C-alpha positions as CSV (number, residue, x, y, z in Angstrom):
1,M,-34.1,25.8,-19.7
2,N,-32.5,26.0,-23.1
3,R,-31.8,29.4,-23.9
4,R,-31.0,30.4,-27.8
5,A,-27.8,32.3,-28.0
6,G,-27.8,35.2,-30.3
7,D,-31.7,34.9,-30.6
8,G,-32.2,37.1,-27.9
9,Q,-32.6,34.6,-25.2
10,G,-46.9,28.8,-7.5
11,P,-44.7,26.5,-6.0
12,R,-45.7,23.0,-7.5
13,A,-43.4,21.0,-5.7
14,K,-42.5,18.1,-7.7
15,E,-45.9,18.1,-9.4
16,K,-47.1,15.4,-11.8
17,G,-49.8,16.2,-14.3
18,P,-49.9,18.3,-17.7
19,A,-46.4,19.9,-16.9
20,A,-44.3,16.8,-15.9
21,A,-45.9,14.9,-18.8
22,M,-44.4,17.0,-21.2
23,S,-41.0,17.4,-19.8
24,A,-39.2,15.8,-22.8
25,A,-41.6,18.1,-25.6
26,G,-41.0,21.4,-23.8
27,L,-42.8,24.3,-24.4
28,N,-41.1,27.0,-27.0
29,I,-41.5,30.2,-25.0
30,S,-40.7,33.8,-26.4
31,L,-40.2,36.5,-23.7
32,C,-40.2,40.2,-25.1
33,D,-39.8,42.8,-22.8
34,D,-37.7,45.9,-23.7
35,G,-36.6,46.0,-19.9
36,A,-33.9,43.7,-19.2
37,L,-34.9,43.6,-15.5
38,Q,-38.5,42.7,-16.2
39,R,-37.2,39.8,-18.5
40,A,-34.9,38.4,-16.0
41,Y,-37.7,38.3,-13.3
42,I,-40.0,36.6,-15.9
43,K,-37.1,34.0,-16.5
44,L,-36.7,33.4,-12.8
45,I,-40.2,32.5,-12.4
46,L,-40.2,30.4,-15.7
47,Q,-37.2,28.4,-14.2
48,D,-38.6,27.8,-10.9
49,Y,-41.7,26.4,-12.6
50,E,-39.2,24.4,-14.4
51,S,-37.2,22.9,-11.5
52,R,-40.4,22.4,-9.3
53,C,-42.3,20.7,-12.2
54,G,-39.5,18.7,-14.0
55,V,-40.4,20.5,-17.4
56,R,-38.1,22.0,-20.0
57,F,-38.8,25.3,-22.0
58,N,-36.8,26.5,-25.0
59,L,-36.9,30.3,-24.0
60,Y,-36.0,32.9,-26.7
61,E,-35.4,36.1,-25.1
62,F,-36.3,39.8,-27.4
63,S,-35.6,43.4,-26.1
64,S,-37.7,44.5,-29.2
65,G,-40.6,43.4,-31.3
66,E,-38.6,43.8,-34.3
67,E,-35.7,41.3,-32.9
68,L,-38.9,39.0,-31.9
69,L,-40.8,39.0,-35.5
70,E,-37.3,38.3,-37.4
71,K,-37.3,35.3,-35.5
72,F,-40.9,35.0,-35.7
73,N,-40.7,35.3,-39.7
74,Q,-38.3,32.5,-39.8
75,N,-40.9,30.1,-38.7
76,P,-44.5,31.1,-37.4
77,K,-45.2,28.1,-35.8
78,L,-42.0,27.6,-33.7
79,F,-43.5,29.7,-30.4
80,D,-46.3,27.8,-28.3
81,L,-46.3,31.0,-26.0
82,F,-45.5,34.7,-26.2
83,F,-45.0,36.8,-23.1
84,L,-45.2,40.6,-24.6
85,D,-44.6,44.2,-22.9
86,H,-46.9,46.4,-24.3
87,R,-44.7,49.6,-24.6
88,M,-41.9,49.3,-26.2
89,K,-39.7,51.8,-28.5
90,N,-40.8,51.6,-32.1
91,I,-43.4,48.6,-32.4
92,T,-45.7,48.4,-29.5
93,G,-46.1,44.9,-27.9
94,L,-50.0,45.1,-29.4
95,E,-48.6,45.7,-33.3
96,T,-46.5,42.7,-32.2
97,A,-48.9,40.3,-31.4
98,S,-51.4,41.7,-34.3
99,Y,-48.7,40.3,-36.7
100,I,-48.4,37.5,-34.9
101,R,-51.9,36.6,-34.5
102,K,-52.7,36.9,-38.5
103,R,-49.9,34.2,-39.1
104,N,-50.6,32.0,-36.2
105,K,-54.1,31.8,-35.1
106,V,-53.4,28.8,-32.4
107,C,-50.4,30.3,-30.5
108,H,-51.0,32.0,-27.2
109,I,-50.3,35.5,-26.2
110,V,-50.0,36.9,-22.9
111,F,-49.4,40.4,-22.0
112,V,-47.1,41.4,-19.2
113,T,-47.7,45.0,-18.8
114,A,-47.8,48.3,-16.9
115,S,-50.5,49.9,-19.2
116,E,-53.6,50.5,-18.0
117,E,-55.0,50.7,-21.6
118,Q,-56.2,47.0,-22.0
119,E,-59.3,47.0,-24.0
120,D,-57.1,47.2,-27.1
121,F,-55.9,43.8,-26.1
122,A,-59.0,41.7,-27.2
123,A,-58.6,42.3,-30.8
124,V,-55.8,39.8,-30.3
125,S,-57.5,37.3,-28.3
126,P,-54.8,37.0,-25.7
127,L,-54.8,34.3,-23.5
128,R,-54.1,36.7,-20.4
129,V,-53.0,40.5,-19.6
130,L,-51.2,40.4,-16.6
131,T,-50.1,43.7,-14.8
132,K,-46.7,44.2,-13.9
133,P,-45.2,43.0,-11.5
134,A,-46.5,39.7,-12.8
135,Q,-47.7,37.3,-10.0
136,P,-45.7,33.8,-10.4
137,A,-48.9,31.9,-9.3
138,A,-50.6,33.5,-12.8
139,I,-47.6,32.9,-15.0
140,W,-47.8,29.3,-13.4
141,D,-51.5,28.9,-14.4
142,I,-50.7,30.2,-17.8
143,L,-47.8,27.3,-18.3
144,D,-50.2,24.6,-16.7
145,K,-52.7,25.7,-19.5
146,V,-50.6,25.6,-22.2
147,S,-48.4,22.4,-21.1
148,A,-52.0,20.8,-21.3
149,E,-53.0,22.0,-24.7
150,K,-49.6,21.0,-26.1
151,I,-49.9,17.7,-24.6
152,S,-53.7,17.0,-25.8
153,P,-54.3,19.6,-28.7
154,S,-57.2,18.0,-29.7
155,H,-58.9,19.5,-26.1
156,S,-57.5,22.9,-26.8
157,G,-60.1,26.1,-27.8
C-alpha cells in the first residue's frame, strides 16, 4: 500500500478476479477519521485485502474533513473511494461528503460511523454506511465492487 507522506496518510487468499486484475492500476482511497485507532483498524483491513488479493492501493489518511477537502480541492477526481467518519470536529463527515458529491458525482463514499442518525446520509448517495467497528468482510465487499467498476467503468452504475 502506498501511503502519501505529508498528505495525512474476507480473507480471499490470493484470489483472482476484479481485485487481482487491477493490481497495476490501484485504487486511490481516502480514509478520514479523527480517531487514530479507527484509521489504523481500517488500514489493517485494507492491507490484509491487498496482500491476499495482490492489489495495490494508494491510501491517503486524514484526521479531519478540512484536511481531506484541502487535498480534494487540488484534484477532485483523484479519489475513487472515500471512507468517512461522520462525527468529527468542525466539519462532519456528512458535510464533507456533501462538498465532495457536488464536485464528483462518480466517486464512492462509505460512512464508517458510530452514529445512529443514518437517514441523512441518503442525500449524498453513499455506497454503504457501516457501523463501527466495521466488519472486514463488509469492507472487502466494497473493495471488490469498486475494483470491478474501476476495471470496467462502462458497467458501473
